[in-house]
Backbone as CSV, one residue per row, in Angstrom:
resi,resn,N_x,N_y,N_z,CA_x,CA_y,CA_z,C_x,C_y,C_z
1,UNK,-5.423,-18.840,-3.063,-3.996,-18.966,-2.862,-3.672,-18.667,-1.399
2,UNK,-2.983,-19.591,-0.774,-2.561,-19.445,0.621,-3.722,-19.085,1.546
3,UNK,-4.894,-19.651,1.261,-6.066,-19.424,2.092,-6.772,-18.109,1.841
4,UNK,-6.326,-17.335,0.861,-6.936,-16.042,0.552,-6.960,-15.817,-0.937
5,UNK,-6.772,-14.585,-1.352,-6.788,-14.243,-2.772,-5.633,-13.294,-3.090
6,UNK,-5.092,-13.452,-4.295,-4.047,-12.566,-4.796,-4.493,-12.084,-6.173
7,UNK,-4.455,-10.768,-6.370,-4.828,-10.205,-7.665,-3.709,-9.284,-8.133
8,UNK,-3.463,-9.306,-9.417,-2.459,-8.443,-10.024,-3.156,-7.610,-11.093
9,UNK,-3.011,-6.280,-10.979,-3.604,-5.391,-11.974,-2.959,-5.642,-13.332
10,UNK,-3.562,-5.146,-14.371,-3.066,-5.334,-15.734,-1.598,-4.914,-15.832
11,UNK,-0.803,-5.806,-16.397,0.634,-5.601,-16.518,0.957,-5.125,-17.933
12,UNK,1.532,-3.938,-18.052,1.931,-3.374,-19.342,3.428,-3.097,-19.306
13,UNK,4.114,-3.413,-20.401,5.554,-3.215,-20.417,5.932,-1.740,-20.410
14,UNK,5.267,-0.906,-21.154,5.517,0.535,-21.072,4.790,1.050,-19.832
15,UNK,5.426,0.862,-18.690,4.774,1.126,-17.417,4.739,2.616,-17.118
16,UNK,3.535,3.154,-16.994,3.338,4.563,-16.631,3.062,4.673,-15.138
17,UNK,2.337,3.709,-14.611,1.995,3.666,-13.185,2.395,2.285,-12.654
18,UNK,2.553,2.163,-11.341,2.925,0.854,-10.795,1.832,-0.180,-11.013
19,UNK,2.230,-1.438,-11.083,1.298,-2.559,-11.137,0.948,-2.896,-9.687
20,UNK,-0.320,-2.921,-9.374,-0.749,-3.141,-7.996,-1.014,-4.628,-7.758
21,UNK,-0.262,-5.193,-6.815,-0.490,-6.559,-6.348,-1.340,-6.439,-5.089
22,UNK,-2.547,-6.976,-5.143,-3.469,-6.913,-4.007,-3.552,-8.295,-3.383
23,UNK,-3.353,-8.345,-2.076,-3.509,-9.603,-1.352,-4.668,-9.439,-0.376
24,UNK,-5.467,-10.482,-0.267,-6.661,-10.415,0.567,-6.731,-11.657,1.441
25,UNK,-6.515,-11.459,2.720,-6.637,-12.504,3.740,-5.727,-13.710,3.482
26,UNK,-4.453,-13.440,3.198,-3.451,-14.494,3.018,-3.081,-15.057,4.387
27,UNK,-3.018,-16.370,4.493,-2.687,-17.033,5.745,-1.177,-16.996,5.971
28,UNK,-0.755,-16.356,7.066,0.678,-16.190,7.345,1.395,-17.510,7.588
29,UNK,0.777,-18.436,8.280,1.472,-19.702,8.545,1.690,-20.478,7.244
30,UNK,0.725,-20.449,6.316,0.922,-21.097,5.021,2.020,-20.389,4.229
31,UNK,2.037,-19.057,4.282,3.059,-18.287,3.566,4.454,-18.604,4.091
32,UNK,4.632,-18.578,5.403,5.949,-18.859,5.980,6.386,-20.295,5.715
33,UNK,5.441,-21.225,5.685,5.770,-22.616,5.362,6.280,-22.718,3.932
34,UNK,5.614,-22.053,3.013,6.032,-22.104,1.602,7.355,-21.391,1.385
35,UNK,7.614,-20.329,2.144,8.876,-19.604,2.011,10.021,-20.345,2.691
36,UNK,9.672,-21.354,3.475,10.660,-22.158,4.208,11.572,-21.290,5.071
37,UNK,10.938,-20.420,5.845,11.696,-19.566,6.756,12.183,-20.388,7.936
38,UNK,12.973,-19.775,8.756,13.505,-20.422,9.943,12.391,-20.916,10.856
39,UNK,12.665,-21.928,11.634,11.692,-22.424,12.605,11.673,-21.549,13.858
40,UNK,12.518,-20.544,13.899,12.596,-19.672,15.067,11.562,-18.547,15.045
41,UNK,10.849,-18.385,13.934,9.801,-17.377,13.828,8.548,-18.057,13.299
42,UNK,7.450,-17.906,14.018,6.176,-18.457,13.570,5.118,-17.376,13.678
43,UNK,4.270,-17.296,12.673,3.159,-16.355,12.692,1.923,-17.076,12.191
44,UNK,0.798,-16.729,12.771,-0.470,-17.257,12.277,-1.473,-16.114,12.257
45,UNK,-2.428,-16.229,11.376,-3.420,-15.185,11.167,-3.430,-14.806,9.696
46,UNK,-4.221,-13.817,9.355,-4.368,-13.425,7.953,-4.020,-11.955,7.764
47,UNK,-3.410,-11.671,6.594,-3.059,-10.295,6.250,-3.640,-9.927,4.895
48,UNK,-3.852,-8.638,4.718,-4.295,-8.079,3.445,-3.426,-6.871,3.152
49,UNK,-3.416,-6.444,1.899,-2.646,-5.252,1.568,-2.525,-5.029,0.077
50,UNK,-1.773,-3.983,-0.254,-1.487,-3.655,-1.642,-0.014,-3.298,-1.765
51,UNK,0.630,-3.863,-2.793,2.036,-3.601,-3.056,2.165,-3.065,-4.480
52,UNK,2.495,-1.776,-4.638,2.681,-1.215,-5.975,4.069,-1.570,-6.512
53,UNK,4.107,-2.404,-7.574,5.356,-2.863,-8.172,5.735,-1.991,-9.364
54,UNK,7.024,-1.686,-9.435,7.580,-0.962,-10.576,8.511,-1.899,-11.328
55,UNK,8.365,-1.964,-12.631,9.209,-2.830,-13.446,10.447,-2.114,-13.958
56,UNK,10.344,-0.826,-14.229,11.478,-0.100,-14.814,11.762,1.220,-14.120
57,UNK,11.447,1.321,-12.849,11.744,2.528,-12.087,13.213,2.491,-11.679
58,UNK,13.946,3.596,-11.825,15.375,3.572,-11.483,15.656,3.421,-9.988
59,UNK,14.647,3.674,-9.140,14.871,3.641,-7.695,14.113,2.550,-6.950
60,UNK,12.906,2.216,-7.409,12.016,1.396,-6.599,11.547,0.132,-7.301
61,UNK,11.391,-0.932,-6.510,10.677,-2.133,-6.927,9.258,-2.061,-6.349
62,UNK,9.167,-1.757,-5.052,7.889,-1.505,-4.376,8.034,-0.180,-3.649
63,UNK,7.069,0.702,-3.839,7.128,1.992,-3.151,5.797,2.262,-2.465
64,UNK,5.875,2.447,-1.157,4.739,2.818,-0.324,3.590,1.820,-0.399
65,UNK,3.943,0.536,-0.285,2.918,-0.491,-0.168,2.452,-0.572,1.276
66,UNK,1.424,-1.338,1.503,0.934,-1.492,2.874,0.421,-2.908,3.100
67,UNK,0.502,-3.322,4.341,-0.043,-4.599,4.802,-0.753,-4.339,6.126
68,UNK,-1.835,-5.040,6.370,-2.559,-4.932,7.642,-3.158,-6.292,7.952
69,UNK,-3.348,-6.569,9.231,-3.919,-7.856,9.575,-5.443,-7.840,9.442
70,UNK,-5.974,-9.009,9.101,-7.412,-9.232,8.988,-7.784,-10.185,10.117
71,UNK,-8.097,-9.658,11.264,-8.321,-10.492,12.443,-7.030,-10.610,13.236
72,UNK,-7.030,-11.463,14.234,-5.872,-11.585,15.125,-4.697,-12.275,14.444
73,UNK,-3.495,-11.832,14.818,-2.238,-12.446,14.390,-1.488,-12.863,15.644
74,UNK,-0.881,-14.030,15.595,-0.033,-14.494,16.689,1.400,-14.559,16.190
75,UNK,2.320,-13.981,16.954,3.747,-14.005,16.649,4.451,-14.776,17.746
76,UNK,5.243,-15.775,17.336,6.036,-16.564,18.286,7.481,-16.593,17.813
77,UNK,8.391,-16.218,18.717,9.824,-16.247,18.423,10.463,-17.367,19.232
78,UNK,11.342,-18.130,18.606,12.028,-19.235,19.271,12.982,-18.751,20.348
79,UNK,13.164,-19.561,21.382,14.031,-19.208,22.510,15.457,-18.930,22.056
80,UNK,15.996,-19.737,21.147,17.369,-19.529,20.680,17.523,-18.175,19.982
81,UNK,16.536,-17.801,19.173,16.579,-16.504,18.494,16.528,-15.366,19.501
82,UNK,15.605,-15.448,20.436,15.468,-14.404,21.461,16.748,-14.287,22.274
83,UNK,17.307,-15.424,22.687,18.535,-15.407,23.484,19.711,-14.838,22.698
84,UNK,19.814,-15.162,21.416,20.955,-14.689,20.627,20.884,-13.184,20.365
85,UNK,19.681,-12.650,20.215,19.549,-11.203,19.966,19.895,-10.406,21.210
86,UNK,19.496,-10.878,22.376,19.702,-10.096,23.584,20.813,-10.559,24.481
87,UNK,21.739,-11.374,23.962,22.725,-11.986,24.847,23.673,-10.994,25.509
88,UNK,23.946,-9.852,24.908,24.919,-8.916,25.487,24.299,-7.685,26.123
89,UNK,22.996,-7.525,26.027,22.366,-6.319,26.572,21.124,-6.697,27.374
90,UNK,21.099,-6.333,28.623,19.991,-6.686,29.498,18.677,-6.084,29.000
91,UNK,18.684,-4.818,28.606,17.435,-4.177,28.175,16.889,-4.811,26.900
92,UNK,17.784,-5.186,25.986,17.354,-5.861,24.760,16.808,-7.236,25.104
93,UNK,17.445,-7.935,26.017,16.993,-9.263,26.434,15.583,-9.197,27.033
94,UNK,15.345,-8.175,27.871,14.021,-8.014,28.481,12.971,-7.706,27.405
95,UNK,13.311,-6.810,26.477,12.376,-6.465,25.400,12.081,-7.681,24.525
96,UNK,13.090,-8.454,24.183,12.902,-9.627,23.337,12.076,-10.701,24.056
97,UNK,12.277,-10.849,25.355,11.468,-11.812,26.111,10.001,-11.387,26.082
98,UNK,9.755,-10.091,26.118,8.392,-9.564,26.056,7.784,-9.814,24.673
99,UNK,8.609,-9.726,23.635,8.124,-9.912,22.267,8.032,-11.381,21.846
100,UNK,8.485,-12.286,22.680,8.575,-13.698,22.293,7.227,-14.291,21.888
101,UNK,6.156,-13.844,22.524,4.824,-14.316,22.153,3.880,-13.120,22.212
102,UNK,3.295,-12.780,21.088,2.341,-11.667,21.025,1.101,-12.086,20.262
103,UNK,-0.039,-11.649,20.739,-1.282,-11.741,19.993,-1.637,-10.319,19.580
104,UNK,-1.674,-10.080,18.288,-1.870,-8.736,17.755,-3.273,-8.641,17.175
105,UNK,-4.046,-7.694,17.698,-5.406,-7.509,17.209,-5.460,-6.584,15.993
106,UNK,-4.617,-5.554,16.008,-4.645,-4.585,14.916,-3.234,-4.071,14.666
107,UNK,-2.804,-4.139,13.406,-1.484,-3.627,13.041,-1.519,-3.162,11.603
108,UNK,-0.554,-2.333,11.266,-0.404,-1.900,9.876,1.071,-1.674,9.606
109,UNK,1.466,-1.947,8.373,2.863,-1.824,7.975,2.938,-1.137,6.625
110,UNK,3.807,-0.151,6.530,4.134,0.445,5.242,5.440,-0.194,4.796
111,UNK,5.546,-0.504,3.496,6.718,-1.225,3.011,7.186,-0.643,1.687
112,UNK,8.500,-0.451,1.576,9.125,-0.026,0.324,10.381,-0.863,0.117
113,UNK,10.675,-1.179,-1.145,11.847,-1.974,-1.502,12.549,-1.290,-2.664
114,UNK,13.814,-0.902,-2.450,14.559,-0.199,-3.488,15.219,-1.188,-4.444
115,UNK,15.692,-0.667,-5.571,16.428,-1.496,-6.530,17.757,-1.979,-5.964
116,UNK,18.228,-1.355,-4.906,19.457,-1.778,-4.245,19.179,-2.829,-3.169
117,UNK,17.927,-3.328,-3.135,17.475,-4.342,-2.191,17.423,-3.845,-0.759
118,UNK,17.304,-2.531,-0.576,17.088,-1.972,0.756,15.593,-1.975,1.017
119,UNK,15.211,-2.556,2.138,13.792,-2.605,2.480,13.527,-1.678,3.653
120,UNK,12.438,-0.946,3.563,12.018,-0.062,4.636,10.651,-0.528,5.114
121,UNK,10.570,-0.854,6.388,9.311,-1.261,6.998,8.980,-0.286,8.110
122,UNK,7.789,0.240,8.093,7.310,1.088,9.171,6.074,0.403,9.726
123,UNK,6.262,-0.343,10.807,5.168,-1.150,11.364,4.640,-0.513,12.635
124,UNK,3.340,-0.552,12.769,2.683,-0.076,13.977,1.770,-1.163,14.506
125,UNK,1.993,-1.538,15.747,1.096,-2.472,16.422,0.182,-1.612,17.263
126,UNK,-1.082,-1.560,16.875,-2.017,-0.633,17.496,-2.765,-1.244,18.673
127,UNK,-2.838,-2.551,18.716,-3.565,-3.217,19.770,-2.997,-4.625,19.916
128,UNK,-2.599,-5.015,21.109,-1.987,-6.329,21.291,-2.338,-6.895,22.663
129,UNK,-2.139,-8.169,22.815,-2.236,-8.859,24.100,-0.945,-9.620,24.294
130,UNK,-0.451,-9.645,25.482,0.804,-10.359,25.757,0.518,-11.531,26.662
């Protein structure tokens, strides 16, 4: 699936522990194409991770999942997106211009999603080339 593998642990309705969705070397460009995201963000490379899903938790859908890249990832942001984010602040404009094209060698992200649809991402780019 999407150039890699997706596994889902045994799903039980009387859920005592989260159901673990494991992804292994999913191709980001195939994923973004299928999700039909904006053309202003492009990513290529492969990611792996685990997302613990809760079916009947009062607070969480995903709690303390993680994603990490498997090899290099390339991030490209469209000029219109970069310009619109930094149009009123010089420092933001400079930072966004720097982020417009990145080659990331190593990164990791912690992810949680609440039942109120609040998402928390804690991403660390540990090694990159600009």
